[in-house]
Structure formats: structure tokens, C-alpha cells
Backbone bond lengths (Angstrom), bond angles and torsions (degrees), N, CA, C in turn:
res aa  C-N    CA-C-N  psi(-1)  N-CA   C-N-CA  omega(-1)  CA-C   N-CA-C  phi
1 I - - - 1.470 - - 1.526 110.34 -
2 A 1.306 117.36 -41.95 1.462 120.70 179.59 1.530 110.91 -64.48
3 Q 1.334 116.65 -38.65 1.459 120.01 179.06 1.524 111.45 -66.31
4 E 1.319 116.20 -33.98 1.463 120.04 -177.71 1.521 112.20 -80.42
5 H 1.342 116.85 -39.68 1.464 120.85 -172.31 1.525 113.60 -108.88
6 G 1.319 118.11 -10.98 1.453 120.15 -176.78 1.518 111.41 83.39
7 T 1.301 115.90 178.24 1.465 121.35 179.02 1.523 109.60 -127.63
8 P 1.322 121.33 155.21 1.483 124.03 -2.11 1.522 111.81 -70.35
9 V 1.320 116.28 150.68 1.456 121.74 178.26 1.520 108.36 -136.99
10 Y 1.325 116.89 137.40 1.462 122.41 -179.15 1.524 108.84 -108.66
11 I 1.321 116.55 129.35 1.462 121.67 -176.61 1.528 108.55 -118.36
12 Y 1.317 115.96 127.96 1.462 121.59 -179.53 1.526 109.56 -120.08
13 S 1.299 115.82 147.19 1.458 121.61 175.20 1.522 108.88 -92.42
14 Q 1.326 116.88 110.03 1.456 120.30 178.93 1.522 110.59 -61.13
15 Q 1.334 116.49 -39.13 1.464 119.58 -179.34 1.520 111.58 -62.69
16 R 1.344 115.94 -40.17 1.472 119.15 -179.39 1.533 110.53 -67.82
17 I 1.326 116.50 -39.90 1.460 120.05 178.06 1.524 110.27 -60.92
18 E 1.321 116.52 -48.13 1.459 120.92 -178.65 1.520 111.27 -65.29
19 D 1.330 117.32 -38.43 1.469 120.62 178.34 1.526 111.17 -65.46
20 N 1.337 117.37 -40.94 1.465 120.62 178.88 1.517 111.34 -59.94
21 V 1.330 116.48 -45.25 1.462 120.52 179.23 1.522 110.78 -64.99
22 S 1.324 116.89 -43.22 1.469 120.40 179.70 1.523 111.56 -61.31
23 N 1.338 116.84 -41.95 1.462 120.15 179.74 1.525 111.18 -62.01
24 L 1.323 116.13 -42.33 1.461 120.93 179.56 1.522 110.77 -66.95
25 K 1.316 116.21 -46.34 1.472 120.84 -179.31 1.527 111.67 -63.51
26 N 1.320 117.14 -42.48 1.465 120.63 -178.23 1.530 111.18 -66.56
27 A 1.327 116.84 -39.55 1.468 120.31 178.79 1.524 110.72 -65.89
28 L 1.317 117.53 -39.34 1.466 121.14 178.40 1.522 111.49 -68.42
29 S 1.319 116.98 -47.31 1.470 120.37 -176.17 1.525 112.17 -66.04
30 A 1.337 117.04 -25.33 1.463 120.53 178.78 1.523 112.20 -77.56
31 N 1.338 116.95 -16.92 1.461 119.50 -172.10 1.523 115.53 -125.23
32 F 1.335 117.59 -16.12 1.461 120.76 -178.99 1.525 110.47 -126.68
33 D 1.325 115.36 134.40 1.465 120.01 -179.69 1.524 111.40 -70.04
34 K 1.330 116.39 -36.55 1.467 121.50 -178.32 1.526 108.87 -133.16
35 F 1.328 115.87 125.80 1.462 119.33 179.51 1.525 109.67 -152.67
36 H 1.320 115.15 161.28 1.465 121.34 178.13 1.519 107.60 -147.85
37 I 1.331 117.00 125.18 1.458 122.30 178.93 1.525 109.02 -95.19
38 C 1.318 116.64 125.18 1.465 121.85 175.60 1.527 108.70 -116.28
39 Y 1.311 116.32 113.17 1.461 121.51 178.47 1.526 109.56 -77.09
40 A 1.320 116.60 132.95 1.465 121.89 -179.89 1.528 109.42 -73.07
41 I 1.328 116.16 101.90 1.456 121.26 -175.55 1.531 111.33 -59.28
42 K 1.339 117.25 -31.67 1.465 120.62 -178.33 1.527 112.49 -61.36
43 S 1.328 118.02 -25.42 1.458 120.00 -176.56 1.524 112.11 -70.37
44 N 1.325 116.59 -31.90 1.470 122.03 173.25 1.527 107.03 -170.78
45 S 1.321 116.24 111.26 1.469 120.47 -173.00 1.525 113.36 -95.67
46 N 1.330 117.23 15.15 1.469 120.67 178.40 1.531 109.66 -65.89
47 P 1.333 118.10 114.22 1.473 120.17 -175.90 1.527 113.67 -59.58
48 H 1.338 116.97 -31.06 1.466 119.75 -179.36 1.533 110.97 -66.24
49 L 1.335 116.51 -37.82 1.461 120.18 178.31 1.527 110.73 -69.71
50 I 1.327 116.20 -39.32 1.465 119.60 179.41 1.529 110.17 -67.17
51 K 1.327 116.78 -36.94 1.466 119.69 175.86 1.526 110.87 -62.88
52 A 1.325 116.75 -35.32 1.464 120.25 176.97 1.521 110.63 -62.99
53 M 1.341 116.64 -38.32 1.463 120.40 176.27 1.523 110.69 -63.00
54 R 1.321 115.48 -41.45 1.462 120.11 -177.36 1.522 111.80 -71.11
55 N 1.339 117.48 -15.73 1.461 119.54 172.62 1.519 111.05 -63.57
56 S 1.342 115.63 -31.89 1.459 120.64 179.81 1.510 112.49 -86.64
57 F 1.331 116.36 -30.46 1.465 120.17 -177.32 1.527 107.95 -152.14
58 S 1.317 115.34 99.74 1.466 120.40 -172.58 1.522 113.01 -67.81
59 K 1.345 117.37 -17.20 1.461 120.56 -177.64 1.521 113.01 -89.63
60 I 1.317 117.50 6.75 1.452 119.46 -179.03 1.528 109.97 -63.23
61 G 1.332 115.79 136.10 1.452 121.61 179.51 1.516 111.07 -107.35
62 G 1.322 115.97 -171.38 1.454 120.20 -177.68 1.514 112.21 -123.20
63 D 1.315 115.78 143.91 1.461 123.12 170.64 1.519 105.58 -102.59
64 C 1.325 116.47 110.12 1.469 121.72 -172.79 1.518 111.14 -117.04
65 S 1.344 115.29 150.91 1.466 119.75 177.67 1.525 112.22 -136.27
66 S 1.339 116.96 13.08 1.457 120.82 177.32 1.528 108.52 -160.56
67 P 1.337 117.08 158.67 1.470 119.26 175.85 1.524 112.86 -58.29
68 G 1.341 117.18 -33.58 1.459 120.11 177.72 1.515 112.37 -62.25
69 E 1.322 116.90 -35.60 1.461 120.75 178.96 1.525 111.40 -73.39
70 I 1.325 116.98 -33.30 1.466 119.62 173.00 1.526 109.38 -61.84
71 Y 1.327 115.91 -42.62 1.467 121.68 179.53 1.527 110.28 -61.49
72 A 1.334 116.81 -44.65 1.470 120.97 179.28 1.527 110.81 -63.37
73 A 1.326 116.87 -39.09 1.460 120.46 177.97 1.526 110.40 -62.43
74 E 1.328 116.48 -43.77 1.462 120.17 -179.98 1.530 111.35 -65.07
75 L 1.338 117.30 -39.53 1.467 120.24 176.41 1.531 111.43 -59.67
76 S 1.318 115.25 -29.10 1.471 120.89 -178.25 1.525 112.63 -85.18
77 G 1.326 116.94 -4.73 1.455 120.90 -179.19 1.507 114.41 95.35
78 I 1.332 117.35 7.20 1.463 121.24 178.34 1.523 108.87 -89.34
79 K 1.316 116.86 129.12 1.455 121.01 177.53 1.533 109.72 -76.85
80 P 1.333 118.21 142.93 1.461 120.09 176.82 1.528 113.01 -55.89
81 S 1.329 117.54 -31.25 1.466 120.71 178.50 1.523 111.99 -65.76
82 E 1.336 116.86 -15.86 1.462 121.95 177.25 1.524 111.63 -94.72
83 C 1.333 116.44 4.48 1.465 121.55 -176.92 1.525 111.20 -107.39
84 I 1.317 115.27 148.68 1.456 121.03 168.46 1.532 106.00 -106.71
85 Y 1.332 115.83 132.56 1.456 121.16 -175.03 1.528 109.39 -113.08
86 T 1.326 115.15 116.28 1.463 120.87 178.84 1.518 109.14 -123.82
87 G 1.318 116.67 106.73 1.451 120.04 173.89 1.515 110.05 -90.98
88 N 1.313 116.33 176.97 1.456 122.09 174.53 1.516 106.67 -134.30
89 Y 1.344 115.57 101.86 1.469 121.38 -172.60 1.525 109.93 52.28
90 E 1.348 113.85 49.44 1.448 120.79 -175.51 1.529 111.67 -68.97
91 S 1.322 115.88 156.15 1.455 120.85 178.79 1.527 109.81 -76.93
92 E 1.312 115.68 164.31 1.458 120.34 176.96 1.522 110.70 -62.39
93 T 1.328 116.67 -36.39 1.467 121.13 178.22 1.522 111.38 -62.54
94 D 1.331 115.94 -42.11 1.472 120.05 178.28 1.520 111.07 -62.89
95 L 1.321 116.40 -43.36 1.461 120.28 179.96 1.526 111.24 -64.54
96 I 1.317 116.78 -40.75 1.469 120.67 178.54 1.521 110.15 -58.26
97 E 1.336 116.25 -45.49 1.466 120.89 179.72 1.523 111.08 -60.13
98 A 1.337 116.89 -46.61 1.466 120.81 -177.63 1.527 111.78 -66.17
99 V 1.330 117.01 -40.90 1.464 120.89 -179.54 1.515 110.59 -69.22
100 Q 1.327 117.01 -46.91 1.463 120.15 -177.45 1.527 112.26 -66.00
101 K 1.336 116.70 -30.39 1.459 120.37 177.40 1.530 112.27 -74.93
102 G 1.334 116.98 -19.10 1.452 120.41 179.02 1.510 114.58 89.77
103 C 1.352 116.89 24.12 1.468 120.01 176.38 1.523 110.53 -69.49
104 N 1.327 115.88 158.79 1.459 121.46 170.70 1.527 107.25 -78.70
105 I 1.325 116.28 114.40 1.458 121.00 -172.07 1.523 110.93 -85.30
106 N 1.331 114.94 124.17 1.460 122.36 178.09 1.519 107.69 -119.02
107 L 1.326 117.13 120.35 1.457 121.01 -172.49 1.523 111.58 -101.66
108 D 1.321 114.73 134.34 1.451 122.31 -177.43 1.524 112.02 -87.97
109 D 1.337 116.20 -14.15 1.460 120.11 -175.67 1.524 108.52 -160.63
110 T 1.310 117.21 153.07 1.468 120.04 -179.26 1.523 111.93 -68.90
111 T 1.343 118.31 -20.94 1.460 119.03 175.97 1.522 111.01 -63.89
112 S 1.324 116.66 -27.96 1.468 120.39 175.63 1.525 110.46 -66.18
113 L 1.322 116.40 -34.74 1.464 120.48 177.22 1.527 110.15 -65.55
114 D 1.322 117.10 -36.57 1.464 120.74 176.84 1.526 110.83 -62.79
115 R 1.342 117.15 -41.59 1.456 120.30 177.77 1.518 111.15 -68.25
116 L 1.329 114.75 -35.12 1.463 119.97 -178.97 1.528 111.71 -64.98
117 K 1.322 116.49 -30.44 1.471 120.34 -179.60 1.513 111.82 -59.53
118 T 1.309 116.60 -34.70 1.467 120.16 -176.74 1.527 111.94 -80.74
119 I 1.324 116.51 -14.10 1.465 121.60 -177.40 1.517 111.79 -94.87
120 G 1.312 114.95 -42.69 1.455 121.70 -172.84 1.511 108.83 133.07
121 L 1.297 116.19 127.22 1.459 120.67 -173.87 1.526 111.84 -84.59
122 P 1.323 117.50 135.12 1.464 120.25 174.20 1.523 110.58 -73.86
123 E 1.325 116.34 168.33 1.465 120.17 179.89 1.524 111.67 -70.60
124 R 1.329 116.06 -28.11 1.465 119.69 -177.13 1.518 109.84 -140.43
125 I 1.317 115.56 141.41 1.455 120.62 173.30 1.528 109.14 -137.59
126 S 1.314 114.33 162.73 1.467 120.80 169.35 1.519 107.48 -130.86
127 F 1.319 114.77 159.55 1.455 120.98 174.46 1.523 108.87 -116.20
128 R 1.326 115.26 150.98 1.463 120.62 178.66 1.519 109.64 -90.33
129 L 1.307 115.46 119.70 1.455 122.84 -178.62 1.522 110.74 -86.28
130 N 1.320 115.93 132.58 1.461 122.01 166.36 1.530 105.98 -103.76
131 P 1.342 117.75 104.71 1.467 120.08 -172.54 1.522 114.60 -75.89
132 G 1.336 116.76 -1.55 1.467 119.34 179.34 1.511 113.77 99.23
133 F 1.341 116.64 -2.84 1.464 120.35 175.63 1.530 108.17 -143.24
134 G 1.308 115.43 155.32 1.454 121.10 178.54 1.508 110.24 -146.48
135 K 1.334 115.24 164.56 1.456 119.41 178.49 1.520 108.93 -158.10
136 G 1.318 115.46 129.09 1.459 121.69 176.38 1.513 109.19 -147.75
137 T 1.330 116.19 171.04 1.461 119.57 179.56 1.519 111.65 -59.45
138 F 1.341 116.19 -34.23 1.462 121.60 175.05 1.523 108.07 -149.74
139 S 1.316 117.17 170.95 1.462 121.34 -168.16 1.527 113.50 -61.67
140 Q 1.333 116.71 -34.04 1.466 119.41 -176.07 1.529 113.21 -68.37
141 I 1.332 118.27 -18.18 1.461 119.92 177.27 1.536 111.24 -115.99
142 T 1.326 115.63 22.57 1.461 121.72 168.25 1.523 106.86 -95.66
143 T 1.317 116.46 110.95 1.467 120.33 -166.77 1.525 114.01 -111.29
144 A 1.310 117.04 21.41 1.467 121.30 173.58 1.524 107.96 -150.28
145 G 1.321 115.48 170.20 1.453 120.24 -175.24 1.516 110.19 114.99
146 R 1.314 116.24 173.01 1.463 121.35 -173.84 1.527 113.34 -62.95
147 K 1.309 117.95 -27.05 1.457 120.67 -177.05 1.525 113.08 -99.67
148 A 1.316 117.40 -0.70 1.464 121.03 -177.57 1.527 110.96 -84.87
149 K 1.323 116.09 147.08 1.467 120.38 -178.94 1.525 112.13 -88.20
150 F 1.326 117.82 -10.02 1.457 121.13 -173.16 1.527 112.07 -91.33
151 G 1.324 115.33 143.63 1.455 121.16 171.47 1.513 114.14 84.23
152 I 1.335 113.93 167.74 1.462 122.47 179.77 1.533 108.23 -100.58
153 P 1.311 118.68 126.16 1.471 120.15 -179.29 1.523 111.97 -54.67
154 T 1.307 115.45 146.65 1.457 120.76 -174.88 1.523 112.94 -57.62
155 E 1.339 117.32 -31.22 1.460 120.36 -178.78 1.532 112.64 -77.86
156 K 1.341 117.47 -10.31 1.469 121.02 -178.20 1.529 113.82 -112.72
157 I 1.323 117.49 -11.62 1.463 118.75 -169.40 1.532 113.26 -73.06
158 T 1.332 117.70 -26.96 1.468 119.68 176.21 1.529 110.02 -60.69
159 D 1.320 116.44 -40.16 1.468 120.34 178.03 1.523 111.71 -62.99
160 A 1.330 116.46 -33.03 1.461 120.11 178.59 1.526 110.92 -64.62
161 Y 1.333 115.89 -43.36 1.468 119.33 178.21 1.529 111.07 -67.63
162 Q 1.318 116.93 -36.52 1.464 119.67 177.06 1.526 110.09 -62.98
163 K 1.308 116.46 -40.48 1.468 120.82 178.39 1.526 110.58 -62.32
164 A 1.335 116.46 -40.74 1.466 120.37 178.42 1.526 111.25 -66.18
165 I 1.316 116.75 -40.32 1.473 120.91 177.07 1.520 109.81 -60.81
166 N 1.319 116.45 -43.59 1.465 120.88 -179.51 1.522 112.46 -61.46
167 L 1.344 116.29 -25.48 1.465 120.91 178.21 1.526 112.70 -85.71
168 G 1.330 116.15 -4.51 1.459 120.15 176.39 1.508 115.65 101.59
169 I 1.346 117.81 3.72 1.472 120.35 177.76 1.527 108.96 -75.67
170 K 1.326 115.46 135.56 1.467 119.92 -174.07 1.531 114.15 -118.06
171 N 1.316 118.37 -12.90 1.466 121.40 -176.00 1.528 109.76 -120.70
172 F 1.342 114.94 137.25 1.465 118.54 -169.38 1.525 113.09 -141.21
173 G 1.316 114.28 153.86 1.448 123.35 167.24 1.513 107.82 -133.07
174 M 1.329 116.67 176.07 1.460 121.02 172.65 1.517 108.93 -138.17
175 Q 1.336 116.03 138.61 1.451 121.69 -179.01 1.519 109.93 -123.53
176 C 1.330 115.93 148.73 1.462 120.68 177.90 1.521 108.48 -150.82
177 M 1.328 116.27 129.81 1.465 122.15 176.56 1.517 107.44 -138.93
178 V 1.315 117.87 116.08 1.468 120.17 -172.32 1.519 113.75 -106.53
179 G 1.336 118.02 -7.33 1.462 118.96 179.55 1.516 111.76 159.36
180 S 1.313 115.96 173.46 1.461 121.88 -175.87 1.526 111.46 -125.42
181 G 1.314 113.77 159.98 1.459 120.36 174.80 1.512 114.75 81.18
182 N 1.331 117.25 20.62 1.467 120.18 -174.82 1.533 112.26 -85.12
183 L 1.303 115.42 131.78 1.469 122.17 176.51 1.527 112.67 -111.33
184 D 1.318 116.62 -7.01 1.466 122.17 -178.92 1.530 109.41 -84.01
185 E 1.322 116.92 108.67 1.470 120.31 -176.52 1.525 111.87 -64.26
186 E 1.321 116.92 -32.66 1.463 119.97 179.31 1.526 111.51 -59.98
187 H 1.308 116.54 -30.92 1.459 121.33 179.74 1.526 111.06 -59.03
188 F 1.315 117.27 -41.90 1.467 120.57 -177.88 1.528 111.78 -69.13
189 F 1.330 116.38 -27.35 1.462 119.52 175.30 1.528 110.10 -67.22
190 D 1.330 115.88 -39.35 1.469 120.10 176.97 1.529 110.90 -63.55
191 V 1.329 116.30 -40.47 1.462 120.72 -178.10 1.522 111.14 -65.56
192 I 1.331 117.19 -49.98 1.466 119.36 -177.37 1.532 110.19 -65.09
193 S 1.324 117.37 -35.14 1.466 120.72 178.44 1.521 110.78 -64.67
194 A 1.336 117.17 -40.56 1.462 120.93 179.73 1.527 111.06 -66.97
195 I 1.334 116.72 -39.54 1.467 120.12 178.99 1.524 110.34 -64.62
196 I 1.328 116.18 -48.15 1.465 120.27 -176.57 1.534 110.55 -64.17
197 K 1.310 117.11 -40.08 1.472 120.17 177.90 1.523 110.49 -57.21
198 K 1.332 116.68 -41.00 1.462 120.20 -178.06 1.536 111.34 -76.14
199 T 1.327 118.32 -40.15 1.469 119.15 179.08 1.525 111.06 -63.88
200 K 1.321 117.20 -38.51 1.466 119.95 178.61 1.523 110.78 -66.64
201 S 1.330 116.39 -39.35 1.455 120.36 178.36 1.526 110.85 -63.89
202 I 1.332 116.87 -45.12 1.460 120.82 -179.77 1.521 110.96 -65.69
203 S 1.321 116.92 -42.46 1.469 120.42 178.54 1.518 111.14 -60.22
204 S 1.327 115.85 -40.47 1.463 120.53 -179.88 1.526 111.52 -67.55
205 K 1.328 116.67 -41.89 1.459 120.58 -176.17 1.522 113.01 -77.98
206 L 1.337 116.60 -37.74 1.470 120.20 -171.94 1.530 113.48 -109.22
207 G 1.323 116.33 -9.82 1.461 119.45 177.24 1.512 114.20 71.41
208 I 1.331 117.96 28.86 1.457 119.91 179.02 1.527 110.59 -106.22
209 K 1.317 115.27 156.52 1.455 122.25 178.22 1.525 108.52 -111.09
210 F 1.309 117.21 134.18 1.456 121.21 -179.70 1.528 110.39 -90.59
211 D 1.336 115.32 128.49 1.462 120.26 177.60 1.521 111.40 -74.75
212 F 1.316 116.21 -34.85 1.461 119.66 -179.32 1.520 110.70 -151.22
213 I 1.314 114.34 156.29 1.457 123.68 170.34 1.524 106.31 -120.44
214 S 1.327 115.83 121.80 1.462 120.38 -177.33 1.526 109.71 -107.05
215 M 1.323 115.37 114.92 1.456 121.01 177.45 1.518 108.11 -103.74
216 G 1.334 116.66 106.46 1.458 120.26 179.88 1.515 110.83 -55.74
217 G 1.318 115.79 142.41 1.457 121.16 -170.76 1.514 114.47 -64.26
218 G 1.308 116.72 -83.51 1.451 119.20 -176.15 1.517 113.19 71.81
219 F 1.346 116.85 14.85 1.462 119.85 -178.83 1.527 110.38 -64.02
220 G 1.321 115.12 128.89 1.461 119.68 -176.62 1.514 113.46 -83.66
221 I 1.311 114.92 162.68 1.462 123.49 175.50 1.526 107.52 -115.46
222 P 1.330 118.11 131.84 1.473 120.00 -179.57 1.526 111.14 -74.22
223 Y 1.322 116.63 96.60 1.462 121.36 -179.82 1.530 112.23 -81.62
224 K 1.331 116.69 -22.64 1.457 120.44 -176.28 1.530 109.95 -109.95
225 D 1.333 115.16 155.06 1.462 120.59 -175.66 1.524 112.89 -60.60
226 N 1.327 116.86 -31.29 1.464 119.79 -175.69 1.535 112.58 -88.46
227 E 1.318 118.11 0.09 1.462 121.79 -179.57 1.530 110.75 -89.91
228 I 1.313 115.48 140.49 1.466 121.89 -176.16 1.531 109.35 -107.01
229 P 1.325 117.81 129.08 1.468 119.47 179.81 1.525 111.44 -66.65
230 I 1.320 115.39 156.01 1.462 121.07 178.36 1.523 110.15 -67.58
231 N 1.316 116.00 134.22 1.465 121.90 173.53 1.533 107.12 -89.77
232 F 1.337 117.19 99.69 1.456 120.72 -173.11 1.528 112.70 -66.59
233 D 1.321 117.61 -33.03 1.469 119.46 176.93 1.524 110.57 -61.58
234 R 1.313 116.58 -46.61 1.465 120.95 179.60 1.528 110.70 -68.46
235 L 1.320 116.27 -41.89 1.461 120.91 -177.92 1.526 111.27 -60.32
236 F 1.330 117.11 -51.97 1.457 119.31 -175.45 1.528 112.67 -76.12
237 S 1.320 117.05 -22.00 1.455 119.46 172.71 1.528 110.15 -65.01
238 K 1.336 116.40 -45.09 1.466 120.16 179.23 1.535 110.99 -70.32
239 L 1.335 116.76 -39.83 1.461 119.80 177.40 1.528 110.53 -61.51
240 S 1.326 116.34 -38.38 1.464 121.13 177.72 1.521 111.05 -63.20
241 D 1.334 116.87 -41.07 1.470 120.64 178.55 1.531 110.28 -59.65
242 I 1.325 116.46 -44.60 1.464 121.06 179.85 1.526 110.21 -66.07
243 F 1.320 116.05 -45.02 1.463 123.00 -176.09 1.530 111.39 -62.02
244 Y 1.325 116.20 -51.74 1.466 119.93 -173.99 1.525 113.17 -83.95
245 K 1.319 116.59 -6.76 1.465 119.15 170.41 1.521 109.40 -68.61
246 T 1.325 115.89 -32.01 1.464 121.24 176.78 1.518 111.16 -88.99
247 Y 1.326 115.94 -50.09 1.472 120.78 -179.86 1.528 108.94 -93.84
248 K 1.328 114.42 77.71 1.466 120.20 -173.76 1.519 112.12 -69.82
249 H 1.337 117.90 -32.99 1.464 121.08 178.10 1.523 107.38 -85.54
250 R 1.322 114.89 86.88 1.466 121.40 -169.55 1.518 113.12 -58.86
251 I 1.324 117.30 -32.29 1.454 119.93 -176.92 1.525 111.44 -67.05
252 D 1.338 116.78 -27.26 1.460 121.45 179.79 1.525 113.23 -102.94
253 S 1.322 116.70 7.04 1.459 119.53 -175.69 1.529 110.61 -77.93
254 P 1.318 117.33 158.76 1.467 119.93 174.85 1.529 110.77 -64.65
255 A 1.307 116.33 156.58 1.467 120.93 171.22 1.526 108.50 -80.22
256 L 1.326 116.80 153.12 1.458 121.43 173.87 1.521 108.28 -96.14
257 W 1.316 115.93 122.65 1.477 121.37 178.21 1.515 108.65 -110.01
């Protein structure tokens, strides 16, 4: 391959990509009534690789944070309506692109809501929760906690939803991403518990119903011989127990994104 194509050259196993997606999809479908997988386009925006993922699960969506990533998702056959868009102090131009394309808008800060007012409000938005703790393989990919710049602190996020209600928005989700590269399954139980605690509190105080709860992945890869890969069947079985212990009426429960 190197002789034919030159170097550097990157080689991917299509079978491994498709198997990874199938394992994730099968574990989710066995444990959650409603779910949606959004692949983080920023991790690799090669449309051919994303198409390989969609061979295993055609309903896979995109997690986008720029107009370029929306474009890459569309090249791969993913509709913008299947994408969640999370900027970080995004420009007005970026927001216009995401809104006009019909992405699910996820706001990292209430100042984004102020910019959104001048553009046109979507029917549904979500806010990114910073639950007060984070965990990643190293500090640069720990994206929540007291020192992290991402997300709305848990003590302030209820006000963000109230502000959105006051603007006339009636449909909501909640998103949370605390870090990447995690192999500790117990960590994800802490994350989903923190999200659910806050969604229940907001629903009680503001009387709103959440369409979805988005738990950012951060699933780690075992790079070292002594590291054990995540058992997705076990992970989502336990996450389902936590989830449906609160949302007992499964037919009316939020979807897991």
C-alpha cells in the first residue's frame, strides 16, 4: 500500500469500524426504548469513514461544532436534523448556519442564547450542563469541573432554561460532556445520575418536559496491555437501570442521545 500510494498513509479496517458501531447500537437498543447515536465529527471528518459507520447503522447522526463539520456530515449522508450542534462562543454566522440547516441546537452558554435571539429561535434547544466534576485521560480533555470553560454550572442552568421559556421556546433537551478517553464504567454512572438529578429538578421547578438527555461519550480505547475495554452491554444495562428508576413511565421518558 505504501509503495502504491506513498507515505504518510492511513489504513483503517472497515470491518472493525462497522463492528464497533454495531456493538454500540446493539447494546443501546437492548436497554433503551429511545436512543440516538451522534458521532463526533471533529474526531475524524473523513466522509468515507463516516459512511462506513452508517453501513452498520443508517440512523447514526453527527455531533458538530462548526459549519465545516455540518458540511462533512452532509457529505456522509447525515441530515442536519440528525445532528446536535454545540459551539463554544460561536459566531453569529456559525449560529445562522446551524439554525438554517435545521440542526438540534445545544448551547454552551446563555450568551449564545442572546445571539440566537437576533437570528431566530429554533423550536427546541438544549443547554450543556457542567455538573461540577470532570474526568478525562489527561487534563486537556477533561471538559467539565470547576476549572473547565465548557458548559453551564449546575447552580446556574435552571436560570438558562427559564430564560429560554421566557423567549417562547417550548421544547428542550439537556446535554453533558465531562471528558474523553474514559475506561472506568462507574464514571458514566456518576454522569448520568448527575444529569437526571438536574433534569428532574428543572422539570419540577419550571414544569418542562425533556425530549432527550444527551450524555457525551468520552469512551476510552485501551492503548495499553493492562487496560480493559468497556463492556457496552454491561454499561448500558446499568445506565438503563439508573435511567428508568427515575423515568418509570418509559413511553414518556426522554430519549438517550
